[in-house]
C-alpha positions as CSV (number, residue, x, y, z in Angstrom):
1,M,97.1,81.3,102.9
2,T,100.1,80.1,101.1
3,P,99.6,79.8,97.1
4,V,100.5,77.0,95.0
5,L,102.4,78.0,91.7
6,Q,101.3,75.1,89.4
7,I,104.3,74.6,86.8
8,L,103.9,73.4,83.4
9,W,107.1,72.5,81.2
10,E,106.9,74.0,77.5
11,D,107.2,70.8,75.2
12,W,110.6,72.0,73.8
13,A,112.0,73.1,77.3
14,D,115.0,71.4,79.0
15,Q,113.8,70.0,82.1
16,T,116.9,69.7,83.7
17,V,117.0,73.6,84.2
18,P,115.9,74.1,87.8
19,L,112.4,75.7,88.5
20,P,112.1,78.8,90.2
21,A,113.5,78.7,93.6
22,Y,114.1,80.8,96.5
23,Q,118.1,81.0,97.3
24,T,117.8,81.5,101.0
25,A,115.3,81.1,103.6
26,G,114.5,84.6,104.1
27,A,114.4,85.4,100.3
28,A,111.4,87.2,99.0
29,G,112.0,86.6,95.3
30,A,112.5,83.1,93.8
31,D,115.1,83.2,90.9
32,I,113.9,82.2,87.5
33,R,116.4,80.8,85.0
34,A,116.7,81.1,81.1
35,N,115.6,78.2,79.1
36,L,116.6,78.5,75.8
37,P,115.4,76.8,72.6
38,I,117.9,74.0,71.6
39,D,119.1,75.9,68.5
40,I,120.9,78.5,70.8
41,R,121.4,76.7,73.9
42,A,125.1,76.0,73.4
43,E,125.9,79.7,72.7
44,G,123.1,81.5,74.2
45,F,122.0,84.9,73.1
46,T,123.9,88.3,73.4
47,L,122.2,91.5,74.4
48,Q,124.0,94.6,72.9
49,P,123.9,97.9,74.8
50,M,120.4,99.3,74.9
51,E,119.0,96.1,73.2
52,R,115.7,94.5,74.5
53,R,114.7,90.9,74.1
54,I,112.4,88.4,75.8
55,A,114.3,85.5,77.4
56,P,112.3,82.0,77.6
57,T,112.0,80.3,80.6
58,G,110.5,77.2,79.2
59,I,107.6,77.2,81.7
60,R,103.8,78.3,82.0
61,M,102.0,78.7,85.3
62,A,98.7,78.8,87.0
63,F,97.9,80.4,90.5
64,P,94.9,81.3,92.4
65,P,93.0,84.3,92.0
66,G,93.7,87.0,94.3
67,F,97.5,86.9,93.8
68,E,99.9,87.9,91.1
69,V,103.6,87.2,90.3
70,Q,106.0,90.2,89.8
71,I,109.0,89.9,87.7
72,R,111.9,92.0,89.0
73,P,115.5,92.7,88.0
74,R,118.3,90.7,89.8
75,S,120.4,93.3,91.6
76,G,123.6,91.6,90.8
77,L,123.0,91.6,87.2
78,A,121.9,95.3,87.2
79,L,124.8,96.5,89.2
80,K,127.7,94.5,87.4
81,H,126.3,94.5,83.8
82,G,123.3,97.0,83.5
83,I,120.8,94.1,82.8
84,T,117.5,94.8,84.1
85,L,113.7,94.8,83.0
86,P,112.2,97.7,81.2
87,N,108.8,97.2,82.7
88,T,109.8,96.3,86.3
89,P,107.8,95.1,87.8
90,G,106.2,93.0,85.1
91,T,102.9,91.5,86.5
92,I,101.5,88.0,85.3
93,D,98.0,88.0,86.2
94,S,96.2,84.9,87.8
95,D,94.1,84.2,84.6
96,Y,97.4,84.1,82.1
97,R,98.4,80.7,81.0
98,G,100.9,81.5,78.5
99,P,104.6,81.1,78.3
100,L,106.7,82.8,80.7
101,G,109.3,85.2,79.1
102,V,111.5,87.7,80.9
103,L,111.8,91.1,78.9
104,L,115.5,92.0,79.4
105,V,117.2,95.2,78.5
106,N,121.1,96.0,78.5
107,L,121.7,99.4,79.9
108,G,125.3,98.6,80.3
109,A,128.1,99.9,78.0
110,E,129.2,96.2,76.9
111,P,127.4,93.5,75.3
112,Y,126.3,90.7,77.7
113,T,125.5,86.9,76.8
114,I,122.6,85.2,78.3
115,H,123.3,81.7,78.8
116,H,121.1,78.6,79.0
117,G,120.2,78.2,82.7
118,D,121.4,81.6,83.7
119,R,119.5,83.2,86.6
120,I,117.9,86.2,84.8
121,A,115.3,87.8,87.1
122,Q,113.2,87.0,90.2
123,M,109.6,86.4,90.9
124,I,107.7,87.8,93.9
125,V,104.3,86.4,94.6
126,A,101.9,89.1,96.0
127,P,98.3,89.4,97.2
128,V,96.0,91.7,94.8
129,V,93.2,93.6,95.9
130,Q,90.7,95.0,93.2
131,A,89.1,98.1,93.8
132,N,85.9,99.5,93.0
133,F,85.7,103.1,91.1
134,A,83.2,106.0,91.6
135,V,82.9,109.3,90.0
136,V,82.8,112.0,92.6
137,D,82.1,115.7,92.8
138,S,85.1,116.6,94.8
139,L,88.0,115.2,96.9
140,D,89.0,115.3,100.5
141,D,91.7,117.9,101.6
142,T,95.0,116.8,102.7
143,A,98.0,118.6,104.0
144,R,99.7,117.6,100.7
145,G,97.2,118.7,98.5
146,A,97.8,118.3,94.7
147,G,101.6,118.5,95.1
148,G,103.0,116.0,92.7
149,F,106.7,115.0,91.5
150,G,109.2,116.5,94.3
151,S,106.6,118.5,96.3
152,T,107.7,117.1,99.5
153,G,111.2,118.4,99.1
154,R,114.8,116.8,99.2
155,G,116.0,114.6,101.5
């Protein structure tokens, strides 16, 4: 089943900014753009090194239960400028109806300006399985056992 994401513009949003869109036929993620409030549209906003800020997108969404939307960094912004998401991937649950904001962080050495309409992140639509939880007296044995971080070796 291909889910349909319903999009609602915020009252203040610039509706000429493109909606989330896949840039190529094989793209897994749809690019999301900054849609800035009118008072900062002309100049954008600057993220100083190590600064975090929510970039508004001007949209709200609804999609069917059984799916989530994951918000992930754009690799080019991360590589070239150190702009990423501190909570990657961010999850949007199917019952959330609030504004879509993208939490950005500048891990680069230089300030970086987000401009109105910039592609700032990508969204992945993914199926969700909710588990049941059960308390048990013991767990089955495996070859790995309780080995944690780094326990399978290097390489």
